C-alpha positions as CSV (number, residue, x, y, z in Angstrom):
1,M,-91.7,17.8,-8.8
2,S,-92.3,14.1,-9.3
3,Y,-89.6,11.8,-7.9
4,S,-91.3,8.5,-9.0
5,L,-91.0,5.9,-11.8
6,D,-90.0,8.3,-14.6
7,Q,-86.7,8.8,-12.8
8,L,-86.0,5.1,-12.1
9,A,-84.7,4.1,-15.6
10,P,-82.2,7.0,-16.1
11,L,-80.9,6.6,-12.6
12,L,-80.3,2.9,-13.0
13,A,-78.5,3.5,-16.3
14,G,-74.8,2.9,-16.1
15,C,-74.8,1.1,-12.7
16,A,-73.0,-2.1,-12.3
17,Q,-75.2,-3.3,-9.4
18,V,-78.0,-1.8,-7.3
19,L,-79.2,-3.1,-4.0
20,S,-81.9,-2.9,-4.7
21,R,-83.9,-1.7,-7.6
22,D,-87.2,-2.2,-5.7
23,E,-85.9,-0.2,-2.7
24,L,-84.9,2.7,-5.0
25,K,-88.3,2.7,-6.6
26,T,-89.9,2.7,-3.1
27,K,-87.8,5.7,-2.1
28,L,-88.6,7.6,-5.3
29,D,-92.3,6.9,-4.7
30,L,-92.1,8.8,-1.4
31,G,-92.4,12.0,-3.4
32,R,-89.5,13.8,-1.7
33,P,-85.9,14.6,-2.7
34,L,-83.6,11.8,-1.7
35,R,-80.4,12.3,0.2
36,V,-77.7,11.0,-2.0
37,K,-74.2,10.4,-0.6
38,L,-70.9,10.1,-2.3
39,G,-67.7,10.0,-0.2
40,V,-64.2,11.0,-1.4
41,D,-61.0,10.7,0.6
42,P,-58.5,13.5,-0.3
43,T,-55.4,11.2,-0.1
44,S,-53.9,13.2,-2.9
45,P,-54.5,16.8,-4.2
46,D,-56.1,15.7,-7.5
47,I,-59.3,14.2,-8.8
48,H,-58.9,12.0,-11.9
49,L,-61.3,10.7,-14.5
50,G,-62.0,7.6,-12.5
51,H,-63.5,9.8,-9.8
52,T,-65.8,11.5,-12.3
53,V,-67.9,8.3,-12.8
54,G,-69.4,8.7,-9.4
55,L,-69.5,12.5,-9.5
56,S,-71.4,12.4,-12.8
57,K,-74.0,10.1,-11.3
58,L,-74.3,12.4,-8.3
59,R,-74.8,15.3,-10.7
60,Q,-77.6,13.4,-12.4
61,F,-79.4,13.1,-9.1
62,Q,-78.9,16.8,-8.6
63,E,-80.5,17.6,-12.0
64,L,-83.5,15.4,-11.1
65,G,-84.1,17.5,-7.9
66,H,-82.4,15.3,-5.3
67,E,-80.0,16.4,-2.5
68,A,-76.4,15.8,-3.3
69,I,-74.2,15.3,-0.3
70,L,-70.4,15.1,-0.9
71,I,-68.6,13.7,2.1
72,I,-65.0,14.8,2.3
73,G,-63.3,12.1,4.4
74,D,-60.8,14.2,6.3
75,F,-60.8,11.5,9.1
76,T,-61.1,8.4,6.9
77,A,-58.4,9.7,4.6
78,M,-55.9,9.5,7.5
79,I,-56.6,5.7,7.5
80,G,-56.9,5.3,3.7
81,D,-59.4,3.0,2.1
82,P,-58.0,-0.5,2.2
83,S,-60.4,-1.7,-0.6
84,G,-58.5,-3.7,-3.1
85,R,-55.1,-3.0,-1.6
86,S,-52.5,-5.6,-0.8
87,A,-50.6,-3.3,1.6
88,T,-51.4,-0.7,4.3
89,R,-51.6,2.9,2.9
90,P,-49.0,5.4,4.1
91,H,-50.3,7.6,7.0
92,L,-51.3,11.2,6.2
93,S,-51.5,14.0,8.7
94,H,-54.7,15.9,9.1
95,D,-53.0,19.0,7.8
96,Q,-52.0,17.2,4.6
97,V,-55.5,15.9,4.1
98,M,-57.1,19.3,4.6
99,E,-54.7,20.9,2.1
100,H,-55.7,18.2,-0.5
101,A,-59.4,18.8,0.4
102,K,-59.2,22.4,-0.9
103,S,-58.3,21.3,-4.4
104,Y,-60.7,18.3,-4.3
105,Q,-63.6,20.7,-3.8
106,T,-62.5,23.0,-6.6
107,Q,-62.1,20.1,-9.0
108,A,-65.4,18.4,-7.9
109,F,-67.3,21.5,-8.8
110,K,-66.1,21.1,-12.4
111,I,-68.9,18.4,-12.4
112,L,-71.2,19.2,-9.6
113,D,-73.4,22.2,-9.2
114,P,-71.9,24.1,-6.2
115,D,-75.2,25.8,-5.4
116,K,-76.9,22.4,-5.1
117,T,-74.2,20.5,-3.3
118,T,-73.9,20.0,0.4
119,I,-70.3,19.5,1.5
120,R,-69.8,17.6,4.8
121,F,-66.4,16.7,6.4
122,N,-66.7,13.5,8.5
123,G,-64.3,15.1,11.0
124,E,-67.4,17.0,12.2
125,W,-68.7,13.9,14.0
126,F,-65.5,11.8,14.5
127,E,-63.6,14.6,16.1
128,A,-66.3,14.9,18.7
129,M,-66.2,11.2,19.6
130,G,-64.5,10.1,22.8
131,F,-62.7,6.8,23.3
132,E,-65.9,5.3,24.8
133,D,-67.9,6.3,21.8
134,V,-65.3,4.7,19.5
135,I,-65.5,1.4,21.5
136,R,-69.3,1.4,21.4
137,L,-69.2,2.0,17.6
138,N,-66.8,-0.9,17.2
139,S,-69.1,-3.2,19.2
140,R,-71.6,-2.9,16.4
141,V,-69.6,-5.2,14.1
142,T,-67.7,-8.5,14.5
143,L,-64.2,-9.5,13.3
144,Q,-65.9,-12.3,11.3
145,Q,-67.8,-9.6,9.4
146,M,-64.6,-7.6,8.7
147,F,-62.7,-10.6,7.6
148,Q,-65.3,-11.5,5.0
149,R,-63.7,-8.7,2.9
150,E,-61.8,-10.3,0.0
151,D,-58.8,-8.0,0.3
152,F,-58.4,-8.7,4.0
153,R,-58.8,-12.4,3.5
154,D,-56.3,-12.4,0.7
155,R,-53.7,-10.6,2.7
156,M,-54.1,-13.0,5.7
157,D,-53.8,-16.0,3.4
158,R,-50.6,-14.6,2.0
159,G,-49.2,-13.8,5.5
160,L,-49.4,-10.1,5.0
161,P,-50.5,-7.8,7.8
162,V,-54.0,-6.4,8.2
163,R,-53.6,-3.6,10.8
164,A,-56.3,-2.9,13.3
165,H,-56.8,0.7,12.2
166,E,-57.7,-0.5,8.7
167,I,-60.7,-2.4,10.1
168,Q,-62.0,0.9,11.3
169,Y,-62.4,2.2,7.7
170,P,-65.7,0.5,6.7
171,I,-67.1,1.2,10.1
172,M,-66.4,4.9,9.8
173,Q,-67.7,5.0,6.2
174,G,-70.9,3.3,7.4
175,W,-71.3,5.7,10.3
176,D,-71.2,8.6,7.9
177,S,-74.4,7.2,6.3
178,V,-76.0,7.1,9.7
179,V,-75.1,10.7,10.6
180,I,-76.4,12.2,7.3
181,R,-79.4,9.7,7.1
182,A,-78.4,8.8,3.5
183,D,-81.1,7.4,1.2
184,V,-78.7,6.4,-1.4
185,E,-74.9,5.8,-1.4
186,L,-72.8,5.9,-4.6
187,G,-69.5,4.0,-4.9
188,G,-67.3,1.9,-7.2
189,T,-67.9,-1.8,-7.2
190,D,-65.0,-2.2,-4.7
191,Q,-67.0,-0.2,-2.2
192,L,-69.9,-2.7,-1.8
193,F,-68.7,-4.1,1.5
194,N,-68.3,-0.6,3.1
195,I,-71.7,0.5,1.9
196,L,-73.3,-2.7,3.2
197,V,-71.8,-1.9,6.6
198,G,-73.6,1.5,6.4
199,R,-76.9,-0.3,5.7
200,D,-76.4,-2.5,8.8
201,L,-75.6,0.4,11.0
202,Q,-78.6,2.4,9.7
203,H,-80.9,-0.6,10.5
204,E,-79.5,-0.8,14.0
205,E,-80.2,2.9,14.4
206,G,-83.8,2.4,13.3
207,Q,-83.3,4.3,10.0
208,H,-84.4,3.3,6.5
209,Q,-81.5,1.5,4.9
210,Q,-79.6,3.3,2.1
211,V,-79.7,2.0,-1.5
212,A,-76.3,0.8,-2.6
213,M,-75.6,2.0,-6.2
214,M,-72.4,0.5,-7.4
215,L,-70.7,2.0,-10.4
216,P,-68.1,0.5,-12.8
217,I,-64.5,1.2,-12.1
218,L,-62.6,2.9,-14.9
219,T,-59.4,1.2,-16.0
220,G,-56.3,3.4,-16.2
221,L,-54.1,4.3,-19.1
222,D,-52.2,1.0,-18.7
223,G,-55.4,-0.8,-19.6
224,T,-55.2,-3.3,-16.8
225,Q,-55.5,-1.7,-13.3
226,K,-58.0,0.7,-12.1
227,M,-57.2,4.4,-12.6
228,S,-55.1,5.6,-9.8
229,K,-52.6,8.4,-9.4
230,S,-50.4,6.2,-7.2
231,L,-50.2,3.7,-10.1
232,G,-49.2,6.4,-12.5
233,N,-52.0,5.6,-14.9
234,A,-54.4,8.5,-14.2
235,V,-55.7,11.5,-16.1
236,G,-56.3,14.4,-13.7
237,V,-59.2,16.8,-14.3
238,A,-56.9,19.7,-13.4
239,E,-54.2,18.8,-15.9
240,S,-53.5,21.1,-18.8
241,P,-55.5,20.6,-22.0
242,S,-52.5,19.4,-23.9
243,E,-51.5,16.9,-21.2
244,M,-55.1,15.6,-20.8
245,F,-55.6,15.2,-24.6
246,G,-52.2,13.5,-25.0
247,K,-52.8,11.0,-22.2
248,L,-56.3,10.1,-23.6
249,M,-54.7,9.5,-27.0
250,S,-52.5,6.8,-25.3
251,I,-55.4,4.5,-24.3
252,S,-55.7,1.3,-26.3
253,D,-58.4,0.9,-29.0
254,G,-59.9,-1.8,-26.8
255,Q,-60.5,0.7,-24.0
256,M,-62.5,3.1,-26.1
257,E,-65.8,1.4,-25.6
258,E,-65.4,1.6,-21.8
259,Y,-64.3,5.3,-21.9
260,Y,-67.2,6.3,-24.2
261,R,-69.7,4.4,-22.0
262,L,-68.4,5.5,-18.6
263,L,-67.2,9.1,-19.3
264,L,-69.4,10.2,-22.2
265,H,-72.4,8.0,-21.4
266,E,-72.9,6.9,-24.9
267,N,-72.0,3.9,-27.1
268,L,-68.9,4.0,-29.3
269,N,-69.7,4.5,-33.0
270,V,-68.1,1.4,-34.5
271,E,-68.3,3.0,-38.0
272,L,-65.8,5.6,-36.9
273,H,-62.1,4.9,-37.7
274,P,-60.5,4.1,-34.3
275,M,-58.1,7.0,-34.6
276,E,-60.9,9.5,-35.2
277,A,-63.0,8.0,-32.4
278,K,-60.1,8.4,-30.0
279,K,-59.4,12.0,-31.1
280,S,-63.1,12.8,-30.7
281,L,-63.1,11.2,-27.2
282,A,-60.0,13.1,-26.1
283,E,-61.3,16.5,-27.5
284,R,-64.7,16.2,-25.9
285,L,-63.4,15.2,-22.5
286,T,-60.8,18.0,-22.6
287,A,-63.5,20.5,-23.6
288,R,-65.6,19.3,-20.6
289,F,-62.9,20.3,-18.1
290,H,-61.4,23.3,-20.0
291,S,-63.1,24.9,-23.0
292,A,-64.0,23.9,-26.6
293,A,-61.3,26.3,-27.9
294,E,-58.6,24.9,-25.6
295,A,-59.6,21.3,-26.5
296,R,-59.5,22.2,-30.3
297,H,-56.0,23.7,-29.8
298,A,-54.8,20.7,-27.9
299,R,-56.0,18.5,-30.8
300,E,-54.3,20.6,-33.4
301,E,-51.1,20.6,-31.4
302,F,-51.2,16.9,-31.0
303,E,-51.8,16.3,-34.7
304,L,-48.9,18.7,-35.5
305,R,-46.6,16.8,-33.1
306,F,-47.5,13.3,-33.7
307,S,-49.9,12.8,-36.6
308,K,-48.1,15.0,-39.0
309,R,-44.7,14.3,-37.4
310,D,-43.8,18.0,-37.6
311,L,-42.2,18.4,-34.2
312,E,-39.9,21.2,-35.4
313,S,-42.9,23.5,-35.8
314,A,-44.7,22.5,-32.6
315,E,-44.8,24.4,-29.3
316,L,-42.6,22.3,-27.1
317,P,-41.2,22.9,-23.5
318,A,-37.6,24.1,-23.6
319,Y,-34.9,21.9,-22.0
320,Q,-31.4,23.0,-21.2
321,P,-29.2,20.2,-19.7
322,I,-27.2,21.1,-16.5
323,G,-23.6,21.8,-17.5
324,E,-21.9,18.9,-15.8
325,L,-24.6,16.4,-16.8
326,P,-23.5,13.5,-19.0
327,H,-25.1,13.7,-22.5
328,D,-26.0,10.1,-23.0
329,I,-29.7,9.6,-23.9
330,I,-30.6,7.8,-20.7
331,T,-29.3,10.5,-18.4
332,L,-30.7,13.3,-20.5
333,G,-34.1,11.6,-20.8
334,V,-34.4,11.0,-17.0
335,D,-33.4,14.7,-16.3
336,A,-35.8,16.1,-19.0
337,F,-38.7,14.1,-17.7
338,D,-38.1,15.2,-14.2
339,R,-37.1,18.9,-14.4
340,V,-39.1,20.0,-17.4
341,L,-42.1,17.6,-17.6
342,G,-42.5,16.8,-13.9
343,I,-42.6,13.1,-14.5
344,K,-40.5,10.6,-12.6
345,K,-38.8,8.1,-14.8
346,S,-36.1,5.6,-13.9
347,R,-33.1,4.8,-16.0
348,G,-34.7,1.4,-16.7
349,D,-37.8,3.2,-17.9
350,L,-35.8,5.2,-20.4
351,R,-33.9,2.2,-21.6
352,R,-37.2,0.4,-22.3
353,L,-38.4,3.5,-24.2
354,V,-35.3,3.5,-26.3
355,E,-35.5,-0.3,-27.0
356,G,-39.1,0.1,-27.9
357,G,-38.3,2.7,-30.6
358,S,-40.1,5.6,-28.8
359,V,-37.1,8.0,-28.5
360,S,-35.8,10.1,-31.4
361,W,-33.4,13.0,-31.8
362,R,-34.0,15.5,-34.6
363,G,-36.4,13.1,-36.3
364,E,-34.1,10.1,-36.2
365,K,-34.9,7.2,-33.9
366,I,-32.3,6.3,-31.3
367,A,-31.7,2.6,-31.1
368,D,-28.6,2.6,-28.8
369,H,-29.3,3.3,-25.1
370,K,-25.6,4.5,-24.8
371,A,-26.0,7.1,-27.6
372,I,-24.6,10.5,-26.9
373,I,-26.8,13.5,-27.8
374,P,-24.9,16.5,-29.3
375,V,-27.0,19.0,-27.4
376,R,-24.9,22.0,-28.6
377,E,-26.4,21.5,-32.0
378,G,-29.9,22.0,-30.7
379,G,-33.0,20.1,-31.8
380,V,-36.1,18.2,-30.7
381,L,-35.7,15.3,-28.4
382,K,-38.8,13.0,-28.5
383,L,-39.1,11.0,-25.4
384,D,-42.2,8.9,-25.8
385,R,-45.6,9.0,-27.6
386,R,-46.7,12.1,-25.7
387,N,-43.7,14.0,-24.6
388,A,-40.9,15.9,-26.4
389,V,-38.6,18.8,-25.5
390,R,-36.7,21.3,-27.4
391,I,-33.0,21.7,-26.7
392,G,-31.2,24.9,-27.6
């Protein structure tokens, strides 16, 4: 198989930055499969659509005959990547991380070819290190290098702590590249510093330096911050078809170009009506992670619920308030979100939904946040644009 120039253009497509294009061309001209690394830290049990940007690029390398190496960061996850964060991540135990890693692998294989993917846990090499080895590895970098990171500098300027263990993260990620002798490392644009540390460590070890392929970061459902489960703006690849479809329908019209480009790898057809373009996007992405039939049903159900406003005929989760629970809309809404839909909402969140006109009972909008719901009558309680429950 040829690994030369004919692969260069498709591999560069969709990248935000590549260091460097000439280095990638040189590696492809070697005429051998490249070792392509993507690292993921299982800090939660779920992969979301933001993760799939890197996984899809790794799949592209697979399909072109290269070796895909997925690094599961069981040790780095216990630190937590500090990239872009203004506070230290909460500490996870190794047992928690390994439990998350099981579902990570299952979900990653919705995109990657499992028969062509090499899975490595970085605990393989870090667990074997003694304290002297850790000190020697730390001697390879300077504090001046570490504090060139914008997020570290920003915290220090604001008087916020940068803890010593966080400085280990880019060093450990870089050492992963040395151990597996990576030719290419994929990562979001916020990973550039960490990947460059890997290049420096490879150079010190006498290895050829990996090419850094930086991919755009997908914004979350809020339209402002990057997609993240901890920020509550993510679409998980393991979510039900109806939940996935409904969440995707909540993105703004202004985000559609980005979602088409990064997730479907095509340009948005500007001649399509925005609503039809959004439904098509949601249906195609839901079909990718479930099936065409399930995606079609999710679309039909969504249209029945929200486009045709026929909530009474829709399949809705049943909600029965606890006997002693007050029946004001705020209390009922918080309880229904939590117990039935598995979504944490505060009383303030519910009040904002009411004030924004999102909440209705039996087809009538509720304008008063102190309104009492006659639950004995039974009916549909619509809580926001995506969620409704049936009482009685």
